[in-house]
gemmi code that builds the backbone of each chain (N, CA, C; Angstrom):
import gemmi

chains = {
    "A": [
        ("MET", (-9.780, 121.227, 191.427), (-10.394, 122.270, 192.269), (-10.680, 121.727, 193.672)),
        ("VAL", (-11.274, 122.580, 194.454), (-11.572, 122.202, 195.829), (-12.679, 121.158, 195.843)),
        ("LYS", (-12.499, 120.132, 196.667), (-13.539, 119.117, 196.782), (-14.609, 119.631, 197.727)),
        ("ARG", (-15.820, 119.810, 197.212), (-16.854, 120.429, 198.034), (-18.040, 119.496, 198.201)),
        ("ILE", (-18.603, 119.530, 199.405), (-19.861, 118.845, 199.633), (-20.930, 119.916, 199.539)),
        ("LEU", (-21.793, 119.804, 198.546), (-22.725, 120.902, 198.296), (-24.028, 120.758, 199.074)),
        ("VAL", (-23.995, 120.076, 200.196), (-25.164, 120.044, 201.069), (-24.757, 120.550, 202.446)),
        ("GLY", (-25.745, 121.003, 203.198), (-25.430, 121.510, 204.517), (-24.747, 122.854, 204.410)),
        ("ALA", (-24.306, 123.362, 205.543), (-23.720, 124.699, 205.550), (-22.272, 124.633, 205.999)),
        ("HIS", (-21.549, 123.599, 205.560), (-20.223, 123.406, 206.131), (-19.068, 123.811, 205.242)),
        ("TYR", (-19.315, 124.022, 203.949), (-18.120, 124.155, 203.118), (-17.447, 125.515, 203.237)),
        ("GLY", (-18.104, 126.467, 203.906), (-17.433, 127.740, 204.154), (-16.655, 127.745, 205.454)),
        ("LEU", (-16.746, 126.644, 206.194), (-16.174, 126.615, 207.541), (-14.661, 126.800, 207.544)),
        ("LYS", (-13.996, 126.164, 206.575), (-12.534, 126.225, 206.537), (-12.064, 127.675, 206.390)),
        ("ASP", (-12.706, 128.411, 205.477), (-12.337, 129.815, 205.273), (-12.636, 130.639, 206.516)),
        ("TRP", (-13.788, 130.346, 207.112), (-14.199, 131.075, 208.316), (-13.156, 130.900, 209.416)),
        ("VAL", (-12.698, 129.659, 209.608), (-11.685, 129.385, 210.631), (-10.365, 130.062, 210.254)),
        ("ALA", (-9.981, 129.961, 208.978), (-8.717, 130.558, 208.530), (-8.720, 132.069, 208.753)),
        ("GLN", (-9.865, 132.708, 208.483), (-9.953, 134.154, 208.667), (-9.703, 134.528, 210.125)),
        ("ARG", (-10.214, 133.710, 211.037), (-10.044, 134.008, 212.454), (-8.638, 133.685, 212.968)),
        ("ILE", (-8.057, 132.570, 212.503), (-6.700, 132.236, 212.939), (-5.705, 133.286, 212.437)),
        ("THR", (-5.858, 133.695, 211.172), (-4.947, 134.712, 210.647), (-5.139, 136.032, 211.396)),
        ("ALA", (-6.382, 136.321, 211.805), (-6.634, 137.542, 212.583), (-5.865, 137.503, 213.894)),
        ("VAL", (-5.907, 136.359, 214.583), (-5.209, 136.242, 215.867), (-3.701, 136.401, 215.671)),
        ("LEU", (-3.159, 135.804, 214.593), (-1.723, 135.944, 214.318), (-1.354, 137.413, 214.127)),
        ("MET", (-2.209, 138.158, 213.424), (-1.913, 139.571, 213.181), (-2.024, 140.402, 214.453)),
        ("VAL", (-2.955, 140.004, 215.340), (-3.052, 140.691, 216.636), (-1.752, 140.492, 217.418)),
        ("ILE", (-1.230, 139.246, 217.405), (0.015, 138.960, 218.129), (1.165, 139.814, 217.588)),
        ("TYR", (1.257, 139.907, 216.245), (2.330, 140.701, 215.638), (2.184, 142.179, 216.020)),
        ("THR", (0.941, 142.675, 216.031), (0.693, 144.071, 216.408), (1.113, 144.317, 217.852)),
        ("LEU", (0.787, 143.357, 218.741), (1.158, 143.502, 220.149), (2.674, 143.437, 220.321)),
        ("LEU", (3.351, 142.681, 219.436), (4.814, 142.625, 219.464), (5.391, 144.019, 219.211)),
        ("TRP", (4.859, 144.716, 218.200), (5.288, 146.089, 217.896), (5.023, 147.006, 219.086)),
        ("LEU", (3.836, 146.855, 219.660), (3.462, 147.691, 220.804), (4.441, 147.471, 221.955)),
        ("ALA", (4.766, 146.189, 222.224), (5.686, 145.865, 223.311), (7.056, 146.481, 223.048)),
        ("ILE", (7.537, 146.377, 221.795), (8.848, 146.953, 221.449), (8.837, 148.466, 221.682)),
        ("ALA", (7.733, 149.111, 221.243), (7.636, 150.562, 221.397), (7.599, 150.962, 222.868)),
        ("VAL", (6.882, 150.177, 223.675), (6.769, 150.507, 225.099), (8.111, 150.299, 225.799)),
        ("ILE", (8.776, 149.147, 225.498), (10.054, 148.841, 226.152), (11.105, 149.908, 225.844)),
        ("HIS", (11.138, 150.339, 224.558), (12.171, 151.296, 224.151), (11.716, 152.744, 224.267)),
        ("GLY", (10.472, 152.951, 224.705), (9.961, 154.313, 224.820), (9.865, 155.017, 223.481)),
        ("GLY", (9.370, 154.298, 222.481), (9.259, 154.866, 221.129), (10.167, 154.123, 220.172)),
        ("ILE", (10.011, 154.417, 218.886), (10.820, 153.731, 217.881), (11.486, 154.780, 217.000)),
        ("ASP", (12.831, 154.821, 217.051), (13.539, 155.767, 216.181), (14.130, 155.028, 214.984)),
        ("GLN", (14.818, 155.794, 214.146), (15.341, 155.217, 212.906), (16.317, 154.074, 213.169)),
        ("ALA", (17.181, 154.253, 214.176), (18.199, 153.237, 214.465), (17.538, 151.922, 214.896)),
        ("LEU", (16.558, 152.020, 215.798), (15.852, 150.823, 216.270), (15.104, 150.168, 215.111)),
        ("TRP", (14.449, 150.996, 214.295), (13.700, 150.533, 213.122), (14.601, 149.673, 212.238)),
        ("GLN", (15.804, 150.210, 211.949), (16.688, 149.483, 211.050), (17.302, 148.257, 211.717)),
        ("ALA", (17.527, 148.343, 213.025), (18.041, 147.186, 213.755), (17.017, 146.052, 213.752)),
        ("LEU", (15.748, 146.424, 213.922), (14.683, 145.412, 213.930), (14.662, 144.642, 212.614)),
        ("PHE", (14.701, 145.393, 211.509), (14.586, 144.731, 210.211), (15.903, 144.081, 209.772)),
        ("ALA", (16.986, 144.347, 210.515), (18.234, 143.641, 210.242), (18.216, 142.264, 210.894)),
        ("ASN", (17.292, 142.076, 211.845), (17.184, 140.816, 212.586), (16.392, 139.791, 211.764)),
        ("ALA", (17.024, 138.629, 211.519), (16.401, 137.629, 210.644), (15.074, 137.125, 211.206)),
        ("ALA", (15.025, 136.885, 212.521), (13.797, 136.369, 213.132), (12.667, 137.373, 212.973)),
        ("PHE", (12.994, 138.664, 213.117), (11.972, 139.690, 212.978), (11.473, 139.755, 211.536)),
        ("ARG", (12.404, 139.563, 210.582), (11.990, 139.576, 209.172), (11.060, 138.410, 208.874)),
        ("VAL", (11.379, 137.236, 209.444), (10.513, 136.075, 209.241), (9.141, 136.329, 209.845)),
        ("ALA", (9.121, 136.899, 211.067), (7.847, 137.210, 211.724), (7.033, 138.176, 210.865)),
        ("THR", (7.724, 139.168, 210.280), (7.042, 140.147, 209.433), (6.484, 139.489, 208.176)),
        ("LEU", (7.261, 138.563, 207.602), (6.768, 137.859, 206.414), (5.550, 137.005, 206.769)),
        ("LEU", (5.599, 136.343, 207.939), (4.450, 135.542, 208.382), (3.214, 136.424, 208.571)),
        ("PHE", (3.424, 137.630, 209.140), (2.326, 138.585, 209.263), (1.760, 138.897, 207.872)),
        ("GLY", (2.681, 139.120, 206.915), (2.252, 139.448, 205.550), (1.436, 138.318, 204.932)),
        ("LEU", (1.864, 137.069, 205.161), (1.134, 135.928, 204.588), (-0.223, 135.760, 205.256)),
        ("ALA", (-0.271, 135.992, 206.583), (-1.558, 135.934, 207.286), (-2.490, 137.011, 206.743)),
        ("LEU", (-1.920, 138.201, 206.502), (-2.699, 139.317, 205.960), (-3.236, 138.977, 204.571)),
        ("LEU", (-2.362, 138.367, 203.752), (-2.764, 137.988, 202.392), (-3.983, 137.057, 202.420)),
        ("TRP", (-3.889, 136.032, 203.259), (-4.962, 135.044, 203.345), (-6.250, 135.676, 203.887)),
        ("HIS", (-6.085, 136.478, 204.943), (-7.200, 137.151, 205.595), (-7.909, 138.102, 204.620)),
        ("ALA", (-7.107, 138.887, 203.900), (-7.668, 139.869, 202.970), (-8.353, 139.165, 201.796)),
        ("TRP", (-7.806, 138.034, 201.378), (-8.440, 137.281, 200.297), (-9.864, 136.872, 200.691)),
        ("ILE", (-10.009, 136.305, 201.889), (-11.336, 135.851, 202.321), (-12.292, 137.042, 202.442)),
        ("GLY", (-11.799, 138.143, 203.025), (-12.637, 139.321, 203.201), (-13.071, 139.930, 201.875)),
        ("MET", (-12.110, 140.078, 200.951), (-12.439, 140.693, 199.667), (-13.349, 139.774, 198.850)),
        ("ARG", (-13.109, 138.461, 198.925), (-13.977, 137.520, 198.214), (-15.412, 137.621, 198.744)),
        ("ASP", (-15.553, 137.773, 200.065), (-16.892, 137.947, 200.645), (-17.560, 139.204, 200.099)),
        ("ILE", (-16.768, 140.287, 200.003), (-17.329, 141.540, 199.485), (-17.770, 141.365, 198.026)),
        ("TRP", (-16.914, 140.767, 197.204), (-17.293, 140.565, 195.792), (-18.535, 139.671, 195.706)),
        ("MET", (-18.587, 138.625, 196.543), (-19.741, 137.709, 196.493), (-21.028, 138.422, 196.882)),
        ("ASP", (-20.915, 139.362, 197.843), (-22.119, 140.034, 198.326), (-22.644, 141.089, 197.367)),
        ("TYR", (-21.744, 141.794, 196.678), (-22.193, 142.972, 195.944), (-22.108, 142.842, 194.426)),
        ("VAL", (-21.346, 141.884, 193.925), (-21.192, 141.803, 192.467), (-21.996, 140.620, 191.957)),
        ("GLY", (-23.079, 140.907, 191.262), (-23.974, 139.859, 190.806), (-23.486, 139.141, 189.572)),
        ("SER", (-22.835, 139.880, 188.688), (-22.394, 139.280, 187.422), (-21.240, 138.310, 187.655)),
        ("THR", (-21.435, 137.068, 187.223), (-20.416, 136.034, 187.461), (-19.097, 136.390, 186.798)),
        ("ALA", (-19.183, 136.905, 185.557), (-17.952, 137.217, 184.815), (-17.159, 138.313, 185.525)),
        ("LEU", (-17.890, 139.363, 185.941), (-17.212, 140.482, 186.619), (-16.645, 140.030, 187.964)),
        ("ARG", (-17.446, 139.218, 188.698), (-16.992, 138.762, 190.017), (-15.737, 137.899, 189.888)),
        ("LEU", (-15.751, 137.005, 188.923), (-14.587, 136.141, 188.712), (-13.357, 136.983, 188.371)),
        ("SER", (-13.563, 138.002, 187.524), (-12.446, 138.872, 187.153), (-11.892, 139.590, 188.381)),
        ("LEU", (-12.797, 140.111, 189.215), (-12.362, 140.829, 190.411), (-11.641, 139.890, 191.377)),
        ("GLU", (-12.125, 138.645, 191.468), (-11.485, 137.682, 192.361), (-10.079, 137.343, 191.880)),
        ("VAL", (-9.959, 137.145, 190.566), (-8.632, 136.847, 190.016), (-7.698, 138.030, 190.237)),
        ("LEU", (-8.215, 139.242, 189.986), (-7.425, 140.455, 190.182), (-6.962, 140.566, 191.633)),
        ("THR", (-7.874, 140.260, 192.571), (-7.546, 140.317, 193.998), (-6.394, 139.353, 194.323)),
        ("ILE", (-6.483, 138.125, 193.787), (-5.430, 137.141, 194.060), (-4.098, 137.609, 193.491)),
        ("VAL", (-4.150, 138.109, 192.252), (-2.913, 138.572, 191.607), (-2.277, 139.694, 192.428)),
        ("VAL", (-3.106, 140.656, 192.831), (-2.598, 141.794, 193.613), (-2.019, 141.314, 194.943)),
        ("LEU", (-2.732, 140.421, 195.631), (-2.282, 139.964, 196.946), (-0.980, 139.169, 196.865)),
        ("VAL", (-0.878, 138.286, 195.865), (0.363, 137.521, 195.714), (1.503, 138.470, 195.346)),
        ("GLY", (1.163, 139.489, 194.538), (2.158, 140.509, 194.203), (2.644, 141.260, 195.437)),
        ("TYR", (1.709, 141.637, 196.310), (2.069, 142.304, 197.564), (3.027, 141.431, 198.379)),
        ("ALA", (2.717, 140.128, 198.465), (3.540, 139.218, 199.268), (4.953, 139.134, 198.708)),
        ("ALA", (5.039, 139.045, 197.370), (6.359, 138.984, 196.738), (7.122, 140.285, 196.983)),
        ("TRP", (6.393, 141.405, 196.890), (7.007, 142.721, 197.123), (7.548, 142.794, 198.551)),
        ("LEU", (6.747, 142.330, 199.513), (7.173, 142.356, 200.915), (8.449, 141.539, 201.107)),
        ("ALA", (8.473, 140.341, 200.524), (9.663, 139.489, 200.652), (10.872, 140.183, 200.027)),
        ("ALA", (10.654, 140.828, 198.867), (11.747, 141.521, 198.188), (12.281, 142.667, 199.049)),
        ("ILE", (11.373, 143.407, 199.704), (11.805, 144.520, 200.564), (12.606, 143.978, 201.742)),
        ("LEU", (12.053, 142.911, 202.372), (12.673, 142.395, 203.597), (14.060, 141.831, 203.342)),
        ("TRP", (14.242, 141.194, 202.176), (15.526, 140.557, 201.911), (16.340, 141.277, 200.839)),
        ("ALA", (16.023, 142.552, 200.640), (16.820, 143.335, 199.690), (18.211, 143.547, 200.276)),
        ("PRO", (19.228, 143.485, 199.445), (20.579, 143.724, 199.964), (20.706, 145.160, 200.455)),
        ("ARG", (21.239, 145.302, 201.671), (21.406, 146.648, 202.228), (22.856, 146.871, 202.601)),
    ],
    "B": [
        ("MET", (-68.609, 129.845, 211.686), (-67.185, 129.537, 211.491), (-66.401, 130.841, 211.317)),
        ("PRO", (-65.374, 131.026, 212.148), (-64.616, 132.282, 212.033), (-63.835, 132.349, 210.726)),
        ("ALA", (-63.709, 133.549, 210.261), (-62.976, 133.727, 209.003), (-61.511, 133.331, 209.208)),
        ("VAL", (-61.000, 132.602, 208.278), (-59.586, 132.199, 208.361), (-58.709, 133.440, 208.141)),
        ("GLU", (-57.796, 133.629, 209.120), (-56.915, 134.793, 208.992), (-55.900, 134.532, 207.890)),
        ("ARG", (-55.943, 135.361, 206.897), (-55.019, 135.121, 205.785), (-53.728, 135.915, 205.993)),
        ("PRO", (-52.613, 135.244, 205.800), (-51.348, 135.969, 205.989), (-51.208, 137.075, 204.937)),
        ("VAL", (-50.644, 138.178, 205.393), (-50.399, 139.274, 204.460), (-49.267, 138.861, 203.530)),
        ("ILE", (-49.525, 138.969, 202.253), (-48.485, 138.559, 201.306), (-47.592, 139.763, 200.979)),
        ("ARG", (-46.336, 139.583, 201.324), (-45.378, 140.659, 201.012), (-44.486, 140.179, 199.870)),
        ("PRO", (-44.095, 141.096, 198.994), (-43.204, 140.672, 197.912), (-41.848, 140.241, 198.458)),
        ("ARG", (-41.403, 139.118, 197.976), (-40.090, 138.610, 198.382), (-39.220, 138.456, 197.154)),
        ("PRO", (-37.895, 138.579, 197.246), (-37.142, 139.011, 198.418), (-37.317, 140.505, 198.693)),
        ("VAL", (-37.000, 140.878, 199.923), (-37.097, 142.282, 200.313), (-35.765, 142.964, 200.010)),
        ("TYR", (-35.837, 144.068, 199.278), (-34.614, 144.829, 199.038), (-34.612, 146.041, 199.950)),
        ("LEU", (-33.582, 146.145, 200.760), (-33.513, 147.274, 201.688), (-32.851, 148.454, 200.987)),
        ("ASN", (-33.386, 149.625, 201.220), (-32.765, 150.827, 200.690), (-31.628, 151.231, 201.619)),
        ("LEU", (-30.396, 151.000, 201.151), (-29.231, 151.204, 202.011), (-29.057, 152.662, 202.413)),
        ("VAL", (-29.624, 153.582, 201.613), (-29.467, 154.999, 201.936), (-30.426, 155.408, 203.043)),
        ("ARG", (-31.627, 154.807, 203.033), (-32.644, 155.245, 203.991), (-32.658, 154.420, 205.267)),
        ("ILE", (-32.012, 153.257, 205.232), (-32.064, 152.377, 206.394), (-31.285, 153.002, 207.562)),
        ("ARG", (-31.842, 152.883, 208.773), (-31.149, 153.404, 209.946), (-30.560, 152.223, 210.707)),
        ("LEU", (-29.218, 152.119, 210.643), (-28.564, 150.966, 211.245), (-28.446, 151.119, 212.754)),
        ("PRO", (-28.688, 150.051, 213.511), (-28.347, 150.089, 214.937), (-26.826, 150.082, 215.095)),
        ("LEU", (-26.335, 150.447, 216.288), (-24.886, 150.573, 216.484), (-24.092, 149.317, 216.118)),
        ("PRO", (-24.532, 148.114, 216.540), (-23.763, 146.933, 216.121), (-23.705, 146.805, 214.600)),
        ("GLY", (-24.762, 147.257, 213.924), (-24.753, 147.245, 212.461), (-23.746, 148.228, 211.896)),
        ("MET", (-23.614, 149.394, 212.565), (-22.614, 150.377, 212.155), (-21.209, 149.792, 212.269)),
        ("VAL", (-20.950, 149.148, 213.424), (-19.638, 148.539, 213.641), (-19.358, 147.515, 212.544)),
        ("SER", (-20.391, 146.747, 212.204), (-20.224, 145.690, 211.213), (-19.889, 146.256, 209.827)),
        ("ILE", (-20.660, 147.255, 209.380), (-20.415, 147.775, 208.030), (-19.108, 148.560, 207.993)),
        ("LEU", (-18.771, 149.237, 209.116), (-17.482, 149.943, 209.156), (-16.318, 148.947, 209.156)),
        ("HIS", (-16.544, 147.772, 209.729), (-15.521, 146.722, 209.696), (-15.233, 146.334, 208.244)),
        ("ARG", (-16.300, 146.223, 207.473), (-16.152, 145.864, 206.062), (-15.490, 146.988, 205.271)),
        ("ILE", (-15.965, 148.235, 205.513), (-15.418, 149.380, 204.778), (-13.941, 149.584, 205.125)),
        ("SER", (-13.614, 149.489, 206.428), (-12.216, 149.685, 206.820), (-11.340, 148.567, 206.251)),
        ("GLY", (-11.871, 147.351, 206.215), (-11.109, 146.235, 205.636), (-10.805, 146.473, 204.172)),
        ("ALA", (-11.812, 146.924, 203.430), (-11.619, 147.184, 202.002), (-10.616, 148.315, 201.797)),
        ("ALA", (-10.698, 149.360, 202.648), (-9.764, 150.491, 202.525), (-8.337, 150.039, 202.814)),
        ("LEU", (-8.183, 149.171, 203.811), (-6.849, 148.686, 204.150), (-6.271, 147.867, 203.006)),
        ("PHE", (-7.139, 147.091, 202.348), (-6.670, 146.283, 201.214), (-6.298, 147.182, 200.034)),
        ("LEU", (-7.190, 148.140, 199.705), (-7.010, 148.927, 198.487), (-5.919, 149.991, 198.629)),
        ("ILE", (-5.849, 150.637, 199.818), (-4.925, 151.760, 199.998), (-3.857, 151.436, 201.031)),
        ("GLY", (-4.270, 150.809, 202.138), (-3.368, 150.591, 203.266), (-2.158, 149.733, 202.936)),
        ("ILE", (-2.395, 148.560, 202.349), (-1.278, 147.637, 202.108), (-0.256, 148.228, 201.138)),
        ("PRO", (-0.694, 148.758, 199.959), (0.333, 149.317, 199.059), (1.105, 150.477, 199.678)),
        ("LEU", (0.420, 151.370, 200.416), (1.135, 152.500, 201.034), (2.096, 152.012, 202.111)),
        ("LEU", (1.665, 151.003, 202.880), (2.523, 150.454, 203.923), (3.783, 149.843, 203.312)),
        ("LEU", (3.608, 149.110, 202.213), (4.758, 148.491, 201.548), (5.698, 149.554, 200.988)),
        ("LEU", (5.101, 150.588, 200.378), (5.902, 151.688, 199.834), (6.700, 152.355, 200.949)),
        ("GLY", (6.017, 152.603, 202.078), (6.679, 153.232, 203.219), (7.796, 152.362, 203.772)),
        ("LEU", (7.527, 151.055, 203.862), (8.541, 150.127, 204.376), (9.760, 150.111, 203.462)),
        ("GLN", (9.492, 150.115, 202.148), (10.586, 150.101, 201.175), (11.455, 151.346, 201.335)),
        ("TRP", (10.807, 152.496, 201.429), (11.554, 153.749, 201.596), (12.324, 153.756, 202.906)),
        ("SER", (11.696, 153.242, 203.958), (12.310, 153.333, 205.278), (13.546, 152.457, 205.381)),
        ("LEU", (13.623, 151.425, 204.550), (14.748, 150.494, 204.664), (15.765, 150.652, 203.535)),
        ("ALA", (15.453, 151.510, 202.559), (16.376, 151.668, 201.437), (17.694, 152.263, 201.922)),
        ("ALA", (18.784, 151.858, 201.253), (20.112, 152.254, 201.709), (20.438, 153.705, 201.356)),
        ("ASP", (19.669, 154.286, 200.426), (20.069, 155.588, 199.880), (19.504, 156.785, 200.655)),
        ("GLY", (19.190, 156.568, 201.921), (18.705, 157.695, 202.714), (17.291, 158.117, 202.381)),
        ("SER", (16.460, 157.160, 201.912), (15.068, 157.487, 201.627), (14.265, 157.718, 202.893)),
        ("PHE", (14.862, 157.347, 204.018), (14.176, 157.539, 205.294), (13.802, 159.011, 205.462)),
        ("ALA", (14.727, 159.881, 205.062), (14.476, 161.319, 205.170), (13.357, 161.747, 204.225)),
        ("SER", (13.357, 161.178, 203.002), (12.300, 161.571, 202.056), (10.945, 161.029, 202.501)),
        ("LEU", (10.961, 159.882, 203.200), (9.713, 159.351, 203.762), (9.171, 160.321, 204.807)),
        ("ARG", (10.086, 160.830, 205.641), (9.713, 161.838, 206.640), (9.073, 163.049, 205.975)),
        ("THR", (9.720, 163.533, 204.896), (9.213, 164.713, 204.176), (7.821, 164.430, 203.619)),
        ("ALA", (7.679, 163.228, 203.023), (6.384, 162.870, 202.430), (5.300, 162.827, 203.513)),
        ("LEU", (5.655, 162.246, 204.657), (4.675, 162.102, 205.737), (4.311, 163.446, 206.366)),
        ("ALA", (5.134, 164.471, 206.101), (4.846, 165.786, 206.672), (3.808, 166.539, 205.845)),
        ("GLN", (3.550, 166.070, 204.596), (2.526, 166.713, 203.753), (1.143, 166.563, 204.413)),
        ("PRO", (0.386, 167.671, 204.480), (-0.933, 167.592, 205.136), (-1.859, 166.539, 204.536)),
        ("LEU", (-1.867, 166.429, 203.200), (-2.766, 165.471, 202.549), (-2.363, 164.029, 202.891)),
        ("VAL", (-1.053, 163.778, 202.863), (-0.540, 162.445, 203.218), (-0.888, 162.125, 204.664)),
        ("LYS", (-0.728, 163.152, 205.522), (-1.050, 162.970, 206.930), (-2.514, 162.568, 207.104)),
        ("LEU", (-3.372, 163.231, 206.336), (-4.807, 162.960, 206.425), (-5.098, 161.505, 206.024)),
        ("VAL", (-4.458, 161.063, 204.924), (-4.660, 159.685, 204.462), (-4.147, 158.704, 205.515)),
        ("VAL", (-2.959, 158.986, 206.063), (-2.369, 158.115, 207.084), (-3.277, 158.070, 208.325)),
        ("PHE", (-3.802, 159.239, 208.678), (-4.739, 159.354, 209.791), (-5.941, 158.428, 209.567)),
        ("GLY", (-6.515, 158.514, 208.363), (-7.658, 157.674, 208.004), (-7.315, 156.195, 208.065)),
        ("LEU", (-6.110, 155.861, 207.586), (-5.707, 154.459, 207.582), (-5.456, 153.939, 208.992)),
        ("ILE", (-4.915, 154.826, 209.860), (-4.720, 154.424, 211.261), (-6.084, 154.120, 211.885)),
        ("TRP", (-7.073, 154.987, 211.595), (-8.413, 154.704, 212.117), (-8.928, 153.374, 211.560)),
        ("ALA", (-8.743, 153.168, 210.244), (-9.245, 151.936, 209.619), (-8.633, 150.711, 210.296)),
        ("TYR", (-7.306, 150.773, 210.538), (-6.638, 149.639, 211.182), (-7.189, 149.421, 212.596)),
        ("LEU", (-7.294, 150.527, 213.362), (-7.738, 150.396, 214.754), (-9.185, 149.922, 214.840)),
        ("HIS", (-10.039, 150.467, 213.955), (-11.438, 150.027, 213.995), (-11.540, 148.548, 213.607)),
        ("HIS", (-10.808, 148.180, 212.546), (-10.846, 146.791, 212.096), (-10.330, 145.859, 213.198)),
        ("PHE", (-9.284, 146.324, 213.885), (-8.666, 145.578, 214.986), (-9.665, 145.384, 216.140)),
        ("CYS", (-10.240, 146.505, 216.619), (-11.149, 146.439, 217.771), (-12.426, 145.674, 217.425)),
        ("ALA", (-13.011, 145.995, 216.267), (-14.239, 145.304, 215.871), (-13.964, 143.812, 215.662)),
        ("GLY", (-12.766, 143.514, 215.148), (-12.394, 142.113, 214.930), (-12.324, 141.347, 216.234)),
        ("ILE", (-11.740, 141.971, 217.250), (-11.674, 141.314, 218.568), (-13.087, 141.101, 219.108)),
        ("ARG", (-13.967, 142.111, 218.890), (-15.364, 141.967, 219.337), (-16.023, 140.777, 218.629)),
        ("PHE", (-15.767, 140.651, 217.315), (-16.379, 139.537, 216.578), (-15.841, 138.203, 217.051)),
        ("LEU", (-14.530, 138.164, 217.378), (-13.953, 136.911, 217.886), (-14.622, 136.527, 219.201)),
        ("LEU", (-14.869, 137.530, 220.073), (-15.540, 137.241, 221.351), (-16.976, 136.776, 221.107)),
        ("LEU", (-17.658, 137.422, 220.149), (-19.022, 136.988, 219.821), (-19.006, 135.549, 219.307)),
        ("ASP", (-17.941, 135.212, 218.530), (-17.829, 133.852, 217.994), (-17.782, 132.814, 219.108)),
        ("VAL", (-17.122, 133.156, 220.222), (-17.056, 132.202, 221.329), (-18.153, 132.485, 222.348)),
        ("HIS", (-19.221, 133.164, 221.856), (-20.447, 133.388, 222.634), (-20.231, 134.257, 223.865)),
        ("ARG", (-19.322, 135.222, 223.734), (-19.150, 136.192, 224.816), (-19.878, 137.464, 224.427)),
        ("GLY", (-20.819, 137.889, 225.281), (-21.522, 139.143, 225.048), (-22.489, 139.110, 223.887)),
        ("ILE", (-23.190, 137.999, 223.698), (-24.104, 137.933, 222.563), (-25.508, 138.432, 222.882)),
        ("GLU", (-25.813, 138.685, 224.160), (-27.135, 139.228, 224.473), (-27.210, 140.667, 223.970)),
        ("LEU", (-28.442, 141.151, 223.789), (-28.650, 142.450, 223.143), (-27.898, 143.583, 223.833)),
        ("GLN", (-28.089, 143.702, 225.151), (-27.478, 144.846, 225.852), (-25.952, 144.812, 225.816)),
        ("PRO", (-25.308, 143.674, 226.213), (-23.837, 143.639, 226.127), (-23.334, 143.867, 224.694)),
        ("ALA", (-24.076, 143.353, 223.708), (-23.630, 143.524, 222.318), (-23.688, 145.000, 221.922)),
        ("ARG", (-24.735, 145.693, 222.375), (-24.832, 147.136, 222.095), (-23.705, 147.888, 222.775)),
        ("ARG", (-23.474, 147.531, 224.044), (-22.413, 148.215, 224.799), (-21.061, 148.012, 224.123)),
        ("SER", (-20.763, 146.758, 223.750), (-19.442, 146.495, 223.188), (-19.276, 147.209, 221.842)),
        ("SER", (-20.386, 147.409, 221.102), (-20.238, 148.132, 219.834), (-19.912, 149.599, 220.088)),
        ("VAL", (-20.481, 150.168, 221.153), (-20.128, 151.548, 221.527), (-18.654, 151.607, 221.915)),
        ("VAL", (-18.205, 150.596, 222.696), (-16.805, 150.563, 223.132), (-15.880, 150.509, 221.931)),
        ("VAL", (-16.215, 149.666, 220.936), (-15.377, 149.542, 219.743), (-15.269, 150.887, 219.026)),
        ("LEU", (-16.405, 151.541, 218.796), (-16.396, 152.830, 218.091), (-15.587, 153.864, 218.870)),
        ("ALA", (-15.813, 153.910, 220.198), (-15.168, 154.930, 221.024), (-13.663, 154.681, 221.141)),
        ("VAL", (-13.283, 153.420, 221.421), (-11.866, 153.118, 221.643), (-11.063, 153.352, 220.364)),
        ("SER", (-11.589, 152.925, 219.215), (-10.813, 153.103, 217.988), (-10.682, 154.579, 217.630)),
        ("LEU", (-11.745, 155.359, 217.861), (-11.653, 156.796, 217.595), (-10.683, 157.477, 218.561)),
        ("ALA", (-10.778, 157.110, 219.853), (-9.905, 157.729, 220.858), (-8.440, 157.415, 220.572)),
        ("LEU", (-8.150, 156.144, 220.239), (-6.763, 155.764, 219.947), (-6.257, 156.472, 218.698)),
        ("THR", (-7.153, 156.650, 217.701), (-6.754, 157.357, 216.479), (-6.342, 158.784, 216.818)),
        ("VAL", (-7.166, 159.459, 217.645), (-6.843, 160.835, 218.039), (-5.524, 160.864, 218.814)),
        ("LEU", (-5.366, 159.908, 219.743), (-4.157, 159.840, 220.568), (-2.910, 159.673, 219.710)),
        ("ILE", (-2.965, 158.703, 218.790), (-1.817, 158.457, 217.917), (-1.614, 159.642, 216.978)),
        ("GLY", (-2.736, 160.200, 216.487), (-2.653, 161.349, 215.592), (-1.968, 162.529, 216.255)),
        ("VAL", (-2.316, 162.792, 217.514), (-1.703, 163.907, 218.249), (-0.214, 163.668, 218.420)),
        ("ARG", (0.160, 162.411, 218.708), (1.579, 162.088, 218.885), (2.363, 162.232, 217.587)),
        ("LEU", (1.727, 161.864, 216.462), (2.440, 161.908, 215.183), (2.504, 163.320, 214.614)),
        ("TRP", (1.556, 164.170, 215.000), (1.466, 165.498, 214.377), (2.653, 166.384, 214.675)),
    ],
}
model = gemmi.Model(1)
for chain_id, residues in chains.items():
    chain = gemmi.Chain(chain_id)
    for i, (resn, *xyz) in enumerate(residues, 1):
        res = gemmi.Residue()
        res.name, res.seqid = resn, gemmi.SeqId(i, " ")
        for name, pos in zip(("N", "CA", "C"), xyz):
            atom = gemmi.Atom()
            atom.name, atom.element = name, gemmi.Element(name[0])
            atom.pos, atom.b_iso = gemmi.Position(*pos), 0.0
            res.add_atom(atom)
        chain.add_residue(res)
    model.add_chain(chain)
structure = gemmi.Structure()
structure.add_model(model)
structure.setup_entities()
């Protein structure tokens, strides 16, 4: 398991930093979409499909998905920690969250690299 | 000898009644950040993935995605999710600025929370009008 120092208020720092770095990455990806939409004056079906045919764009999208996965994990874990008192229920919800998030990531990769 | 002032003993911990509590605006932004985040996780991500799958499928699902998005109920959900994304986005940027100690005094913090609420709502309406 994670090696933790159970004194002081530092062991949440890594997650706190990760949540913010992943947030910045997602902002950059969002601004990329905005820039594409502004440059092309909107996004139609042809542009949409051309974008996702581009390998670099697919990688960027997958990176966005992984940042989202990590970010959402920290956020949802915080919510479960704040509102769910029962350890058994909280642990179950946390495991469920991880399973769902990893499933989402696999689904995204499958969509992006599906044969077309 | 003056009487020793005894501290008033209040029961601890204090449990706040979430229904009756009146949140200040920065508190509203904060709880909406949490609610929008949870909504994006529970509803936003799966719908986005489903939409992406349909939009890229070879069998012309793009048209059926269009049809689905034209349903009023679907539109309403998408509208809500667009707001959730924009609010989470704007409030998140505000929190990042607060993290680096920008605008942490009371007045600027109140102002920026109004800006977050207003900008995310305005952008939602703007995008909603364009999509409608």
